C-alpha positions in Angstrom: -13.9 -3.8 -18.7 -14.4 -1.0 -16.2 -13.3 2.0 -18.5 -13.1 4.5 -15.6 -10.8 2.1 -13.8 -8.9 1.3 -16.9 -8.3 5.1 -17.4 -7.1 5.7 -13.8 -4.7 2.9 -14.2 -3.3 4.4 -17.4 -3.0 7.8 -15.7 -1.2 6.7 -12.4 1.4 4.1 -14.3 3.1 6.8 -16.1 3.0 9.5 -13.2 4.8 6.8 -10.8 7.2 6.0 -13.5 8.2 9.8 -13.5 8.3 9.8 -9.7 10.9 6.7 -9.7 12.9 8.5 -12.3 13.1 11.5 -10.4 13.9 9.6 -7.3 16.6 7.7 -8.9 18.1 10.9 -10.3 18.0 12.6 -6.6 19.6 9.4 -5.2 22.5 9.6 -7.4 23.1 13.4 -6.4 22.6 12.8 -2.7 24.7 9.6 -2.6 27.8 11.7 -3.8 26.7 15.0 -1.8 24.5 14.4 1.0 24.4 18.0 1.8 23.5 19.3 -1.7 20.8 21.8 -0.6 19.1 22.1 -3.9 18.8 18.4 -4.2 17.5 18.2 -0.5 14.7 20.7 -1.2 13.8 18.7 -4.3 13.8 15.4 -2.2 11.3 17.0 0.2 9.1 17.9 -2.7 9.3 14.4 -4.3 8.6 12.9 -0.9 5.3 15.1 -0.6 4.4 14.2 -4.1 4.8 10.4 -3.2 2.7 10.9 -0.1 -0.3 12.5 -2.2 0.0 9.6 -4.8 0.0 7.1 -2.1 -2.9 8.5 -0.3 -4.9 8.6 -3.5 -4.1 5.0 -4.4 -4.9 3.8 -0.9 -8.2 5.6 -0.8 -6.9 7.7 2.0 -6.7 4.8 4.5 -3.7 4.5 6.7 -4.6 0.7 7.2 -3.9 0.0 3.4 -0.8 -2.0 2.6 0.4 0.8 0.4 0.2 3.4 3.0 1.8 1.2 5.4 4.6 0.3 3.0 5.1 4.1 2.7 5.1 4.8 6.3 7.7 1.9 6.8 10.0 3.1 4.4 10.9 5.9 6.7 12.0 3.6 9.6 15.2 1.4 10.4 15.3 -0.9 13.1 18.5 -1.9 14.8 19.6 -5.6 15.4 18.4 -4.8 18.9 14.9 -4.1 17.6 14.4 -0.4 18.4 13.8 2.2 15.8 16.7 4.3 14.6 15.7 8.1 14.0 18.3 9.2 11.5 18.0 7.6 8.0 20.1 9.2 5.2 18.0 10.5 2.4 19.5 8.3 -0.1 18.4 5.3 1.8 14.9 6.7 2.2 14.8 7.1 -1.7 15.8 3.7 -2.1 12.9 2.4 0.0 10.3 4.6 -1.4 11.4 3.7 -5.0 10.6 0.0 -3.8 7.2 1.2 -2.7 6.5 2.8 -6.0 7.7 -0.2 -7.9 5.2 -2.3 -5.8 2.5 0.2 -6.7 3.3 -0.4 -10.5 3.2 -4.1 -10.0 0.0 -3.9 -8.3 -1.6 -1.7 -10.9 -0.1 -3.9 -13.6 -1.9 -7.0 -12.2 -5.1 -5.1 -11.7 -5.0 -4.0 -15.3 -4.2 -7.4 -16.6 -7.1 -8.8 -14.6 -9.5 -6.2 -16.3 -8.2 -7.0 -19.7 -8.7 -10.8 -19.0 -12.2 -10.3 -17.7 -13.0 -8.2 -20.8 -11.6 -11.0 -23.4 -12.2 -14.8 -23.5 -8.6 -15.4 -23.6 -6.0 -13.9 -21.4 -3.9 -10.8 -22.5 -0.4 -11.1 -23.4 2.1 -9.8 -20.9 3.1 -6.1 -21.5 6.1 -5.6 -23.8 9.0 -4.5 -21.6 11.9 -5.0 -24.0 10.8 -3.3 -27.3 14.2 -1.7 -27.1 16.1 -5.0 -27.2 17.4 -5.3 -31.0 17.9 -9.2 -30.8 14.3 -10.4 -31.7 14.8 -13.7 -31.5 16.1 -13.5 -27.9 13.4 -11.0 -27.0 10.7 -13.5 -25.7 13.5 -15.3 -23.5 14.5 -11.9 -21.8 10.8 -10.8 -21.2 10.0 -14.3 -19.6 13.1 -13.9 -17.6 11.6 -10.6 -16.3 8.4 -12.1 -15.3 10.1 -14.9 -13.6 12.5 -12.6 -11.8 9.5 -10.5 -10.6 7.6 -13.7 -9.3 10.6 -14.9 -7.7 11.0 -11.8 -5.7 7.3 -11.7 -4.5 7.6 -15.3 -3.4 10.7 -14.7 -1.4 13.1 -16.6 -3.7 15.8 -13.9 -3.6 18.5 -16.0 -5.1 16.5 -16.7 -8.3 15.2 -13.3 -8.5 18.8 -11.8 -8.3 20.2 -14.4 -11.0 17.3 -13.8 -13.4 17.7 -9.9 -13.0 21.6 -10.1 -13.5 21.0 -12.2 -16.6 18.6 -9.6 -17.9 20.9 -6.8 -17.2 23.9 -8.7 -18.8 21.9 -9.3 -21.9 20.5 -5.9 -22.7 23.8 -4.2 -22.0 25.5 -6.8 -24.6 22.7 -6.2 -27.0 23.2 -2.5 -26.6 27.0 -2.7 -27.2 26.5 -5.1 -30.1 24.0 -2.9 -31.7 26.3 0.1 -31.3 29.3 -1.6 -32.7 32.8 -2.3 -31.3 34.2 0.3 -33.7 32.1 3.0 -32.2 33.1 2.4 -28.7 36.4 4.0 -28.8 39.6 2.5 -27.7 40.1 3.4 -24.1 39.4 0.3 -21.9 38.1 -1.8 -24.8 39.4 -5.3 -24.4 40.0 -7.7 -27.2 37.7 -10.4 -28.4 33.8 -10.3 -28.8 31.8 -8.3 -26.7 29.8 -11.1 -25.3 33.2 -12.7 -24.0 34.3 -9.7 -22.0 33.7 -10.0 -18.1 30.2 -8.8 -16.9 31.8 -5.6 -15.2 33.7 -4.9 -18.1 30.7 -4.5 -20.4 28.8 -2.5 -17.6 31.8 -0.1 -17.5 32.2 0.2 -21.2 28.3 0.7 -21.8 28.6 3.8 -19.1 31.7 5.1 -20.8 29.9 5.0 -24.1 27.0 6.9 -22.8 24.7 4.0 -23.4 23.6 3.9 -19.8 24.4 6.3 -16.9 25.8 5.6 -13.4 23.0 3.4 -12.0 25.4 0.3 -12.0 27.4 1.8 -9.3 24.6 0.6 -7.0 24.8 -2.9 -8.0 25.4 -5.1 -5.1 28.9 -7.1 -5.2 27.2 -10.4 -5.1 25.3 -9.4 -8.2 28.5 -8.5 -9.9 29.7 -12.1 -9.4 26.5 -14.0 -9.7 28.1 -16.0 -12.4 30.6 -17.6 -10.2 28.1 -17.9 -7.4 25.5 -19.7 -9.4 25.8 -23.5 -9.4 27.0 -25.6 -12.7 23.6 -26.9 -12.9 22.1 -23.2 -12.8 21.1 -23.5 -9.1 21.0 -19.9 -7.8 23.2 -18.8 -4.9 21.9 -19.4 -1.3 21.6 -16.8 1.3 20.8 -14.1 -0.9 19.3 -11.2 1.1 16.0 -9.4 0.1 17.9 -6.1 0.0 20.4 -7.2 -2.6 17.6 -8.9 -4.7 15.7 -5.7 -4.6 18.5 -3.5 -5.2 19.6 -5.5 -8.2 15.9 -5.2 -9.8 16.1 -1.5 -9.1 19.4 -1.2 -11.0 17.9 -3.2 -13.7 14.8 -0.7 -13.9 17.4 2.1 -14.2 19.3 0.5 -17.0 16.1 -0.3 -18.9 15.1 3.2 -18.7 18.5 4.4 -19.8 18.2 2.1 -22.8 14.7 2.9 -23.7 14.2 6.6 -22.5 10.7 6.7 -23.9 9.3 4.0 -21.4 
């Protein structure tokens, strides 16, 4: 294994994760108050930090796919094909967070390749769900996460969204059950088992209980109703947009960080 490259990957991954966290925080502020002056100043600084990071990762080449993705994040084309100049900061943040997540995926694949080359057998996938309390179901959730990312990369946006929603539902339910229904208070708590509550109810109760923050407010409507839209044989819904699939994955990442702050 190239230890120098391994060290660089280990340095960049937590740095990018911090940039993602900061971007999500700024987006939440600017979606509520787009003219918040301190948030706008922090947003511009955050943008510059990303630019430096992308420049380093792309080796200073503007032709590198990551550098191109960074540049394109600032553009929005109308249906007529021309470029629209004004893009809200919150939308730019969403696009830049997607670019950062692509960088994380790329670095993760590179790191996995180094590990595979150094050992006769492929290294196990990274443990993303150590915070998930139900150990029996943890491998299922981890595999669903891998499948969701692969489906997204392959353009199968319906499958990516359904898997991401299933993971989101599982980890929020697990967190609620671990806390215990008696510890959730009484306001807005329905009768019956937590696993039988509607998906949106579980999200709302988890937020009210302080288990997660407000990231689920950005969950697309199609994601909130993914169960009704999924076929009885498990067939994912058709005509799911890339935007909705990616936004659902972004919300999942935010909730994962809420439930496991040490990630």
